[in-house]
N, C-alpha and C positions, 0 to 999 in steps of 0.2 A: 504477442501480448507482453505488456510490461506491468509489473507490480511495483508499488511504492508504498512507503510508510513515511509519515511526516508528523510534526508537532508544530505548535505555534513558534517553537524556538529553532527548529532544525529540520532538514530533509534527510531521510534515510537513503540508502542506496537504491537506484533503479535496478530492478531485477528482471532480466529477460526470461520469459517463460516460453519454452519451445513447444509446449503442448497446451491443450485446453486446461483450464484451471479446475481440476477435480477436487473433491474433498481431500484426498490423499496428498495431492500436489500442494494444496493450500496449507495443509498441516505441515508439510515439509518446509514451506516458505515461512510460516509462522515460527517454527522452531529454529530454523537457520538464520532468519533475519530480524523478525520482530523481537524475539526474545533477547537478542543482544543489543538492539536499539533502545528499548524502553529504559533500562537502567542508566544509560548514558544521558539521555535527555530528561529523564525523570528520576534523578538520584534520590529525590525525596520520597519515592514510592507512591506518588500520587498520579502516576500515569494511567491513562484510561484509553482503552482501545475502542474506537468507533468504526464500525463497518456496516455495510448495507446488508440486505437479506439475500444476496446472491446465493445460489444453490450451494456452491462450494463453501461459502462462509457459514451457512446454516447446517452443514453436513454433520452427521453424528460424530465423526472422528474429530472435526475441528471444535465442535461444541464441547466434547469430552476433554480435549486438550486445554481449552480455555478454562474449564472448570477446575482442572487439575493445577493450573497455574494462576488461580485467582489470588493467591497470596503475593504474587510477583507484580501484578497490575490488574486493574479492574477492567471489566468488559461492559461497555455501554450497551444496554439492550435497545435494539432498534425495532420499534413497533411496525408491524406490516402496514403498508400503504401510507406511511408517514411522509411528510415533505422532506426533500433533500436538504440537509443542513451540514453535510460533511464538507470540510474545507478542501478535501482532496479534489473535489469537482472544480473548484476555482483554480487550483494549481494546474490540473490537466488542461483547462481552458487556456490559461496563460502559456503553457508549454506548446499547445497546438498552434496558437498564434505565432509564437516564436519560430517554430519549425516551418510553418507555411511561408514565412518571410525569407527563409534561407535560399540562397542561390549559389550553386544549383541545389535543387531539392534532393532529399535523401532518396536513393534508388533501391537500396537493399535493406533488409531488417537490421543489419549491423550499422549501416549508415543512419538509420532512423534512431537506433539506440544511442549512437554517438551524438546525434543532433539533440536528442532529449537531454542527455547528460550535460552537454555544453550549455544548453539553455537553463538547466537547473543551477549552474554555477554563476550565472550572471547576477 
């Protein structure tokens, strides 16, 4: 699994997750990667996190962490059963098409991560 963060201005690092994304793993990802990304692309303090209602995103530990860091960036509340308007879906679609066109295709998880990273830089 790969996790990413993006803004209208920039892409964050692609993070390879070796396990299922649990609430604790998501919390670790937020604190290690999102927290450092937001001030860089939103130095004005107007950054806003938008995520879906995946179980790990809505976990108690992640929700508590987001509340504790609400002065650093805002968290966009995602109503249940709402339409998909997150820009990351379009980015993943474009990356999928770029990776599918590669020859030879990626054969290992590391090859796939490299192909995704190469496609992000185009």
